[in-house]
N, C-alpha and C positions, 0 to 999 in steps of 0.2 A: 327851709330849703331856699326860700326866696332871699333871705338875708345872706346866706352863703354865696349865692350867685351874684348878689349885689357887691359883695367884697371882691369876688373874682372879676366882675366887670370893671370895678374901679382899678384893680391891679393891672388888668389887661390894657386899660387906657394909659396907665403909667408906662407900660412897655411900648405901646404904639406911638406915644409922643416922643420917644427916644429911639429913632430908627438906627442910630449908630450903635447903640448898645445891643439892639436886636441883631444887627448885622454881625457884630463881634460874637454874640452868643451862638450864631449859626456857623460862622466861618472859622472861629477859633478851633473847635473840635476837628473840623476837616483838616486844617493846617497841621494841627498837632499829630493826628493819626498818620498823615502822609510823612511828616518829618520823622516822627518816632519810628514808623514802620520801616523806613529806609535806614535810619541811623542805628537802631537797636538790632543788630544782626550778629547772632552768635556763631554763624558759620564763617570761620576765618578762611579767607581765600587769598591767593597770591602772596603767601608768606615768603618773605625775602630771606634767602640763605646765601652765605658765601661758600665758594667751592675751592678747596685746595686739593687738586688732583696731581699727586707726585708720581703716579704710575703711568697715566696716559696710554692705556691699552684698550683693546676692545672690551675687556671685562669691566674696566672702570667706566667706559662710555655707556655700557649697558646699565650700570647702576645709576648713573646720572639721568639717562633717559627714563628709567623707571620712576625716579623721584619727581620728575617734572611732567610726567604723562597725564596725571589727573588734573593739573591746573591749580592745585592747592599750594604747590611749592614752585617758586621761580628762582632761578639763579640770578641774584642781584649783582654779584661781583666774583670774578675769578681771581683767586689769591695766588701769590707767588711764594709766600713763606708763612710760617705759623704766627709770627709776631703781628701780622696784619689783622688777625682775628680780634684781638682786644681793641685795636683802633677802630675797627668796623663796628664793634659793639658800642663803644663810647660815642661814636658819631651817628649812631642809629641808622647805619647803612643796611644792616641785616640783623635778623633775630637769632640765627644759628649758623653754624659752619659745619660743612661735611668735609672731613679729612680722609682722603684715600691715600694710604702710604705707598711708597715705592715697593714693588714686588707683590702687589695685591693680586694681579692676574696670575702670577706663578703660584702663589699660595693657594689660590682657588682651584687650580688644576692639580696641584700636588696633594692638597688636603692635609688634615681633615677640616681645617677652617681657615678663613682669611679674615683679617680684622680691619674694620673701619671705625672711625671715631666721630661722634657727634659732640660739638661744643655749642651749648645753648645759653643765651642771655637770660638769666633768671630774674632780671629786674621786674618784669611783669610775669608773676607766677602763673596766671591763667594761660597767657599766650605761650609761655615756656612749656607747660604741660601739653598743650595742643601740638606744638612743634615736635615735641618728643614722641607723641603718639603717631603723628604723621610719618616721621622718619622711620620709626620702628615698623610701621605698617608697610612701608616701602621695602624694607629688608625682608619682612615676612613673606611678601609676595614674590620677591626674587628668590628667596630660599625655596619656596614651594616649586618654582619652575626648575631650579637647578636640581633639586632632589628628584623630581619627576624625570629629568633628563638622565641623571646618573643611574637611577634605579630602573629606568625603563618602564615605569608604571605610571598610571594617571591617578591612582588612589593612594591614600595613606591610611594607617591603622585608625586614626581618628579624623573624621572629615566633617567638621561642623557645617551646618546649613542654617543660615540666618534668614529669618523672614520678619520684616518690619510691618507692623499693622498701623493703620490710621494716619500715618505720615510717612508714606513710602520713600520719599526723597529725603526725609529727615531735615526738612527746611525749617529754619528757626522762625520764619515769617508765620508759619502755621501755628506756632506756639505764642509768638509775640503779639500778632494782630488781634486775636480775641481778647488777650489780656489788656490791650490798649482801651478796649471798650470800658472795662471796669475802672481803669485809671482816669481816663478823660471824663467819663460821665460823672464820677464822684466829684471831681474837681469843679467841672463846669456847672453842674446842677447846684452844688453847694454854694458856689459863688453867686449864682443867679438869685437865690432866695436869701442869701446872707444879708442883703441890704434892704429887704422888704420892710421889716419893722423899723430898722434903724433910719430908713428914709422918712418914714412917717414921723419919727421923733425929731429928726432934724428940720423938717419942713413945718412942724407945728400942727400937723393934722391928726396926731395921735389923740389929742384931747377930744377932737370931734368924733373919732371912732368910739372912744370910751363913753361918750354921752349917749350913744345910740343903744337901743335895746338889742344888743347882739352878744352872743356868748363868745368866750375866748376860743373854744373849739371851732366855732364857725369862722372866726377871723383866721385861724391857722389854716383850716381847710380851704378857705377862699383865697388865701395867699398862695397856696400850693397849686391849686387847680390850673391857672393860666400857664405856669411854668412846666406843668406836666406835658403839655403839647410841645413846647419848645424842646424839652428833654427827649421826647419821643422822636422828634425830627433829627436831633443830634445823634441819637443812638442809631437811627436808620442810616444816616450818612456814614457813620463810622463803620457799621457792619457791612454796608455796601462797598466801601473802599476796601476793606479787608477781603471781601469775597471776589470783587472784580478787578482790583488793582494788584493785590498780593496773592490772588488765587487760593485763598484759604478755602478748603472744602467745607461743604455743609452736608453732613451725614445724618443730621437729625431733623427735627420739625421746626419750621419757621414760627408756627403758632406757640410751641413750647418756649422757644427763645424769646418771643415777644412778651409772653406772660411773665417770665422770670425777669426780663429786662425792665418791664414796667414796675415790678415790685422793687427792683434795685434803684430805679430812678426816684421812686417815692421816698426811699430811705435817704438818698442823697439830698433831695429837696427838703425833707424834714430836718436833716442835720443842719442845713444852711439856715433854716428858720430858727432853730435852737440857738445858733450862733448869733442871729440877729436880735434875739431877746436878751442876749448878754451884753453885746457891744453897744456903746452909746452913739457911735458915729459910723457912717457908711465905710469910710476908709479903714477903720479898725476892724469892722466886721469882715471886710474882704481879706484883710491880712490874717485874721484868725482862721477864717474858712480855708484859706490857701495852705497855711501851716498845718492845720488839723486834718486835712484831707490828702494833699498831694504827697507829702513826705512819708507819712505812715503807710499809705496805700502803695506807693511806689517801692518802698524798701522792705516792708514787713508782710505783705499779702501773699508772697510767693510768686509775684510777677516776674522777678529776675532771680532772686535767691531762694533756693528750696527752704521751706520752713523747718524741715527736719534737721538742717545743718546749723540752725540758729541756736543761741543759748536758750535755756529753759525760760528765762524771764521774757525774752522777746517772743518766744513761741506762745506764751500766755497772752501777750499783748496782741499778737496776730489774730487770736481767737475772738477779739472784740471788734475786729474790722469787718464791715460788710463785704468788702472786696475779696477777702479771703475765701468766702463761701461762693460768691458770684463767679470768681475765676474758675472754680471747679465746675460750676454749672455750665458756663458758656463754652469752656474748652471741651467739656464732656458732650454737650449737645452738638457742637459743630464738628468736632474731630471723631468722637467715639460713637455718635448717634444715640446716646442715652437720653431718655426723655424725662425720667422720673427721679427727682431729687427731693424727697420728702424732708430729710434732715437739714440740708442746706437751705431749702426754701422756707422751712419752718423757722429756722434761726433768723433768717433775714426778716421774716414777718414779725417775729417777736421783737427784733431790734426796731422795726418801724413803729410798732405800738409803743415801745418804751420811749423812743425819741419824741414822738408826737405828744405823748402824755407829759413828758418833761417840759416840752415847749409850751404846752397849754398852761401848765402850772406856773412856769416862769412869766408868761404873758399875763395871767390872771393876777399874779403877785404884783406886777408893775401897775396893773389897772387899779388895784386896791390901794 
């Protein structure tokens, strides 16, 4: 135990002698979670549409008011003819166009139906689908009011009642901010430890360590220990920003979240050390750690894209990523209030044991 703490003390002195790196290690996660938290917003607001109202009646005005009442749709431009729609799409002035034909008001009074047309820019498929949903929701709300007025009743044969649990306002920040903990912590912690052994090799102190009566496992554990505290501080900062800046609810236990987060941080630190045993230079180690952690974790863990919608090969790859399981845990603890994740926690623990074992074997092989 004394040898382990000796290695940890040595590594801590390396960290303390480089205050700029320590500052970056603490401030970079804070900057990333704030920037990503505001930038990654799946709630599309103020969607710009063009309006071609050839009817100009009270009925058409009611349709336009209904469209802009929620704030999700804004009238970016009033058009005079249909040919201006394509020009507006090409110049990115609006994403869709609402065309109200002449005689819309009369058709609405005469019945049985009045037609309007939506023209949508499909260059961005995701935004196009969202615009289509918004505009159809506007028409559905207006149809409900008109039917109630014509039939003289307030109820319909089928009256759905929607109740949203765990995320009442359906804010994307409540989904994104917890996921940022997994993304940022994996990247930052792996970067911190990825240079630990490579630095010893570059500075020539590796030979001194190898001549001491210390086991490879003690070197690995001693290297991880100082960075565990830094990782815990980073995690606390990120979770605090999500809770108090983005108003992410905390429906579970802070103790449970701390335990799972600590286990996840250890996996990230161990992965960085494994990279450090492979790379010969600090620069190469950091590049490998960045590529091996950021891109797969961001794209394949379920942070942005649902795993079920991925090809089968990518789904299998996602199962070897620690972030895939930690995302389920942190979102479940904070949003659903669930505390017990034996499967996900067990898989992360097995990953930790496998990565540390592999790092020890790699380090021992280099020592011999």
